[in-house]
Steps between C-alpha positions, in 0.01 A plus 500: 500500500659846525207670322254323730666643809499854348133479409420405862674815622282740284179303486438560873646852506758404767751756595804547732608739775664828387817447706597221274416654154835655445693176527316345198482779250773458247676699234510335158743526199472311181692457176429309188710356231256661250493848640809717584292698739460377864180547686383485865263587760369355833353168628362325813609145611208276556647175594796375721665348197514843322198539279473868406185682369577804276365701196550332164618828336817499693612172313690570172348427156632233279564714180471183279144413625386852629381324819623483860839329515452191738880433468604850641756502763388685821652605819292531815645717768371482858525786719621549849156528677607773730680745251359396167841473348618208282585194701483157322502433117348188331443371147139446392319393173160630381191279505299604211197410291540796257151574402374476840788691674466779247120527531513531882864653510595247759769240520689282753868441537671211680832554685724212421855586617712758682690765301881435526754754405809306377720817508445576865447129588176585683157340503235768571275285710438125587317255279295279533336700802161585628412863367275740692165464336148643505257269655223709619392284789391790713279701274128469451317490171377860458405725199724795426322816610514843337721735708680239688874523550731340259885440525703407189841319513725500204815621340416820296766678295405832653665375826813359330336153409734308741355530840150384612272803497162544679217743410181573671159613370128400491271305281401786254259306280386141434441363157360141578406432144861531396640342814706825577546712803600866468725645767655833604813312621789571277578243232771560259724312245654210694206454745356248238432164653534607879232481744226733630352432853252651723559663850535138656765384250238303310542455118263678277684464176797557280600847394547513124457836340425869524215704365503883484508817306744807479428596860462187710516121498352196684613165537335188364480167687399167360254366759512158683196385298675551179812328627296205593347465157851524351624230732204264411554547131864461530465167693275376219736598237803351655307173562462491126883519427 
């Protein structure tokens, strides 16, 4: 049922107003029992019950299997939408079909509880609750155009990695055969899994990597079309479990 809802969002290229984007872009930290190193990046909430879309490569690897660790323990940190600083913290678990997630470099996470600090006696949020989520009800189905404005939301390390960071640019190039969009908007380590929107706050894809040379770099965005393919294949795979 969850996957059906998500496919609906992307299949019709629905998008949401820019004023609400900041509230739903989250910071993610994950740890694995099989890997001493933590990993992290960004994500976007896509349902009121806390379903988060992100990049698969921010999920730790299970060193015993060499595949994504679907038992990794992850923290999802919601920002204050006005300042971008950390506000609420929740536990989440990955939703993975390893081969599909690695092929598309996409994954979902499900928030399932609030983070409680026993030493301070503080719960950093409320659970259950209705989370701010991307619904896209006010956006039209339009193709991404070369030269149009792009805004990227995420938590890059170059700005500290803790506060929500926004960068602007344009659509620099389109690679439709690969399902990718190239942009001049700054994308750096930590931005992976966030959201890229147009001038109206309408989602065009997920920022995931950087391409460049010794002089300059451009950001790479996974397009809505490719995300829709991933969601379709994942729903089929999960149905076979």
